[in-house]
C-alpha positions in Angstrom: 0.0 0.0 0.0 2.7 2.5 1.0 4.8 1.9 -2.2 1.6 2.3 -4.3 0.9 5.6 -2.7 4.5 6.8 -3.0 4.2 6.1 -6.7 0.8 7.8 -7.0 2.0 11.1 -5.7 5.6 10.7 -6.8 7.1 11.0 -3.3 9.3 8.0 -2.2 9.5 9.6 1.3 5.7 9.5 1.9 5.1 8.3 5.4 2.0 7.0 7.2 0.7 9.1 10.1 -2.6 7.6 11.3 -5.8 5.8 10.5 -8.7 8.2 10.8 -11.6 5.7 10.5 -12.8 2.4 9.1 -15.4 2.7 6.4 -19.0 1.4 6.9 -19.2 -2.4 7.1 -15.4 -2.7 6.6 -15.3 -1.6 3.0 -12.0 0.3 3.4 -10.4 3.0 5.5 -9.4 6.7 5.6 -5.8 7.4 6.5 -3.5 10.4 6.8 0.0 10.4 5.3 2.8 13.1 5.2 4.5 14.0 2.0 7.9 15.8 2.3 7.7 16.7 -1.4 4.4 18.5 -0.9 5.4 19.7 2.6 1.9 18.8 3.6 -0.2 15.9 4.8 -2.7 14.2 2.6 -5.8 12.1 3.1 -6.1 8.7 1.5 -9.5 7.0 1.1 -8.9 3.4 0.1 -11.7 1.0 -0.9 -11.2 -2.7 -0.6 -14.5 -4.6 0.2 -14.3 -7.4 2.7 -15.0 -11.0 1.7 -17.7 -11.2 4.3 -19.8 -8.1 5.1 -21.0 -7.5 8.6 -23.6 -4.7 8.5 -24.0 -2.9 11.8 -27.8 -3.2 11.7 -27.9 -6.6 10.0 -28.8 -5.3 6.5 -26.8 -6.9 3.7 -27.7 -8.1 0.3 -26.2 -8.4 -3.2 -28.2 -5.2 -4.1 -26.8 -3.4 -1.0 -23.3 -4.6 -1.8 -23.5 -3.3 -5.4 -25.0 0.0 -4.2 -22.0 0.5 -1.9 -19.5 -0.3 -4.7 -21.3 2.1 -7.1 -21.2 4.8 -4.4 -17.4 4.7 -4.2 -17.1 4.9 -8.0 -19.5 7.8 -8.1 -17.6 9.6 -5.3 -14.4 9.3 -7.3 -16.2 10.8 -10.3 -17.4 13.7 -8.2 -13.9 14.5 -6.8 -12.3 14.2 -10.2 -14.8 16.0 -12.3 -16.8 18.4 -10.0 -14.8 19.3 -6.9 -12.8 21.9 -8.8 -16.1 23.7 -9.7 -16.9 24.3 -6.0 -16.0 27.7 -4.7 -14.8 28.7 -1.2 -18.5 29.2 -0.3 -19.1 25.4 -0.8 -15.6 24.1 -0.4 -14.7 20.4 -0.8 -11.2 18.9 -0.7 -9.5 18.7 -4.1 -8.4 15.4 -5.5 -4.6 14.9 -5.9 -4.5 11.4 -7.3 -6.7 8.5 -8.1 -6.0 4.9 -8.9 -8.5 2.1 -9.8 -6.6 -1.0 -8.7 -9.4 -3.4 -9.7 -13.1 -3.5 -10.4 -13.8 -3.2 -6.7 -10.6 -1.6 -5.3 -9.6 2.0 -5.6 -7.4 4.6 -4.0 -8.3 8.3 -3.7 -5.7 10.9 -2.5 -7.1 14.2 -1.5 -6.2 17.5 0.3 -6.1 17.2 4.1 -8.7 19.7 5.4 -6.9 19.8 8.7 -3.8 21.2 7.0 -6.0 23.8 5.4 -7.3 25.0 8.8 -10.4 23.0 9.1 -11.3 21.0 12.2 -12.5 17.4 11.8 -14.3 17.4 15.2 -18.0 18.2 15.4 -18.5 21.6 17.2 -20.5 22.3 20.2 -23.3 23.2 17.8 -24.9 26.6 17.9 -27.5 28.2 15.6 -24.6 30.1 13.9 -22.8 26.8 13.1 -26.0 25.4 11.6 -26.4 28.5 9.5 -22.8 28.2 8.3 -23.6 24.7 6.9 -26.9 26.0 5.4 -24.9 28.6 3.6 -22.7 25.9 2.2 -25.7 23.9 1.1 -27.3 27.0 -0.5 -24.1 27.7 -2.5 -23.6 24.1 -3.5 -27.2 23.8 -4.7 -27.0 27.1 -6.6 -23.8 26.2 -8.2 -25.2 23.0 -9.8 -28.8 23.9 -10.6 -29.9 22.1 -13.7 -26.3 20.9 -14.2 -25.9 17.8 -16.4 -24.1 15.2 -14.3 -24.6 11.9 -16.0 -21.7 10.2 -14.2 -23.3 10.7 -10.8 -26.4 9.2 -9.2 -29.5 9.9 -11.3 -31.3 10.4 -8.0 -29.1 11.6 -5.2 -29.3 10.6 -1.4 -28.6 7.1 0.0 -32.2 6.5 1.0 -34.2 7.1 -2.2 -36.8 4.5 -3.0 -35.4 2.9 -6.1 -32.3 1.6 -4.3 -34.1 0.7 -1.0 -36.5 -1.9 -2.0 -35.5 -4.3 0.7 -36.3 -1.8 3.4 -39.5 -0.8 1.6 -40.7 -4.4 1.5 -40.0 -4.7 5.2 -42.2 -1.8 6.1 -45.5 -2.5 7.7 -48.4 -1.7 5.5 -49.9 1.7 6.2 -50.4 5.3 4.9 -46.7 6.1 4.5 -45.9 2.9 2.6 -49.0 3.5 0.4 -47.8 7.0 -0.3 -44.1 6.1 -0.9 -44.3 6.1 -4.7 -46.3 9.3 -4.7 -43.7 11.0 -2.5 -40.8 9.7 -4.7 -42.5 10.9 -7.9 -43.2 14.4 -6.6 -39.5 14.8 -5.6 -38.1 13.3 -8.8 -40.4 15.2 -11.3 -39.6 18.6 -9.8 -38.8 21.2 -12.5 -35.8 22.6 -10.7 -33.1 20.0 -9.9 -29.6 20.4 -8.7 -26.9 18.2 -7.3 -27.5 17.2 -3.7 -24.8 16.0 -1.4 -26.9 13.0 -0.5 -25.6 12.4 3.1 -25.5 15.9 4.5 -25.2 15.1 8.2 -23.2 17.1 10.6 -20.4 14.6 10.8 -19.7 15.2 7.1 -18.8 18.9 7.6 -15.5 20.3 8.9 -15.4 23.7 10.4 -12.7 26.3 10.5 -12.1 30.0 11.1 -12.0 32.3 8.2 -8.5 33.4 7.1 -7.6 37.1 6.4 -8.2 36.6 2.7 -11.9 35.6 3.1 -12.9 37.2 6.4 -14.9 39.8 4.5 -17.5 37.1 3.7 -20.1 37.4 6.4 -22.3 34.3 6.3 -23.6 34.2 9.8 -25.2 37.6 10.4 -22.8 38.0 13.4 -19.6 40.1 13.7 -17.1 38.9 11.1 -14.4 37.9 13.7 -16.8 35.2 14.9 -17.5 33.9 11.3 -16.6 30.4 10.4 -16.1 28.5 7.2 -17.0 25.0 6.4 -16.1 22.2 4.0 -17.9 19.0 3.2 -16.7 15.4 2.7 -18.2 12.0 1.8 -19.8 12.4 -1.6 -20.8 8.7 -2.1 -24.4 9.6 -2.8 -24.2 12.8 -4.7 -26.6 13.2 -7.5 -29.7 14.8 -8.9 -32.4 16.1 -6.6 -34.1 19.1 -5.0 -32.0 21.0 -2.6 -34.4 20.7 0.3 -33.6 17.0 0.5 -30.2 17.9 1.9 -31.6 20.6 4.1 -34.3 18.4 5.7 -31.7 15.7 6.3 -29.1 18.0 7.7 -31.6 19.7 10.1 -32.8 16.3 11.3 -29.2 15.3 12.0 -28.3 18.1 14.3 -31.5 19.5 15.9 -33.8 17.9 18.5 -37.5 17.5 18.0 -38.4 20.6 19.9 -35.7 22.7 18.3 -36.8 21.7 14.8 -40.4 22.8 15.7 -39.2 26.1 17.0 -36.6 27.2 14.4 -37.3 25.4 11.1 -39.2 28.3 9.6 -36.3 30.7 10.4 -33.8 28.2 8.9 -35.9 27.6 5.8 -36.0 31.4 5.3 -32.2 31.6 5.8 -31.6 28.8 3.3 -33.7 30.4 0.6 -32.3 33.9 1.2 -28.8 32.6 0.7 -29.8 30.3 -2.2 -31.2 33.4 -4.0 -28.0 35.4 -3.5 -25.9 32.4 -4.6 -28.0 32.0 -7.8 -27.2 35.7 -8.5 -23.5 35.1 -7.7 -23.3 32.1 -10.0 -25.3 33.8 -12.7 -28.0 31.1 -12.8 -30.8 32.0 -15.2 -33.7 30.7 -13.1 -37.1 32.0 -12.1 -36.2 32.1 -8.4 -39.7 32.8 -7.2 -40.9 29.7 -9.0 -38.0 27.6 -7.7 -38.5 28.7 -4.1 -42.2 28.0 -4.3 -41.6 24.5 -5.6 -38.8 23.6 -3.2 -40.7 25.0 -0.1 -43.6 22.8 -1.0 -41.3 19.8 -1.4 -39.6 20.3 2.0 -42.3 18.2 3.7 -41.9 15.6 1.0 -38.2 15.4 1.6 -38.9 14.7 5.3 -41.5 12.1 4.5 -39.2 10.4 2.0 -36.5 10.0 4.7 -39.2 8.9 7.2 -40.2 6.1 4.8 -36.7 4.9 4.7 -36.3 4.9 8.4 -39.6 3.0 8.9 -38.2 0.1 6.9 -34.5 0.3 7.9 -34.9 1.0 11.7 -38.5 1.7 12.8 -37.3 2.4 16.4 -34.8 5.1 15.2 -34.6 8.2 17.4 -35.0 10.4 14.3 -38.6 9.3 14.0 -40.1 12.0 16.2 -43.1 14.2 16.4 -41.6 16.8 14.0 -40.8 14.2 11.3 -44.3 12.7 11.8 -45.9 16.2 11.5 -44.0 16.8 8.2 -45.1 13.4 7.0 -48.7 14.1 7.9 -48.7 17.2 5.6 -47.7 14.9 2.7 -50.1 12.1 3.6 -53.0 14.6 3.6 -52.0 15.7 0.1 -51.8 12.1 -1.0 -55.3 11.3 0.2 -56.6 14.3 -1.8 -54.7 13.5 -5.0 
C-alpha cells in the first residue's frame, strides 16, 4: 500500500501518520500520510471490500453490496470532475491522485482539510454553526442547478426509493408505505433539480475559522471575527435532486424534535435567502420565485421520504419523532386528496 501511494503522488518519502476511520461495514479505510515533497499531509480513502460483510444493523444483500461499490465509484467521479467547480463558499477537498486498482478496489488521494485550517471534530453546535452549513448547502445547490451530471447518481441521497426496495418491502403496510411512490415521484419530477450531497449530516462537515483573505465574507449575520467557514466530505451519494432533500436531512441530523419545531421556519428562510443570493452570484438564469415555491412545497416531501426509509430500515430510530411525523402528515393529507 505504501509503495503504491508513493508512486501515485511521486514521493518516495511519503510516510504513514494515522488511520482516521474504518469505512462502513469494513469496505476500506481513511488514513493520513505526510509528503515531504508537498510539505503537507494528505488524506487517502482506500476502498477494498471485505470477503464477508457484517452490516452494523444486520442489513446486507447483493443489491446493497453493489450499491455500496457504485457509491465509491461515483464519489471518485465527483472528486475528479466536479470538486474543482466548487467555490470557497461550498468548499470540498480537491483530489490529488486516483487509482483504480481493480473493479472493486480504488485509492483516492485528497487534500487534508486539517492542514487547510479545518477541524474534523464536530463543534458544540450553535445556531450560527447550523447557518454556516446551510450557507454551504445553498451555495452548492445554486452552483449546480440544472447541471448535467450523467456520471453521478440519477437520484441523489442514499435512501431514495429505487435503491431501498429491501427496506420498503420490510415496512408494515400503512399510509406512509402506500404513499411512498407518490412521494418519490413528486421529488423526482420537480422542475428545478440540482446536485444534492446525499448524506449531508453534521459529521460530514468540517469547520474552520476564516482566514484574512476571506474574512470579509459574512455568512452568519454576526460580527465577522466570529464567522466560520465549512467544507464538506463524503460524496458517495451525490446526484440529482431538489436542494431541500439535503436541508431536511441536515436539520434532522443536528436538531432535537423541539428545536426543529421552533426554528425550522427561520432556517428555511435563511436557506432560501442565501440560495437566492448564490443564484445571482453564480449567474443562474432561473425564475427564483418559481424555484422557491416549488422547493418549499417539497420540504415536507423530503422529510416524509426519509421517514419512509427509516420506517423500513430502523423503525425504532430516534430520528422518527413528532416533528418528522408532522411533516409526513402534511404529505399524507395531500396524498389522500390527490
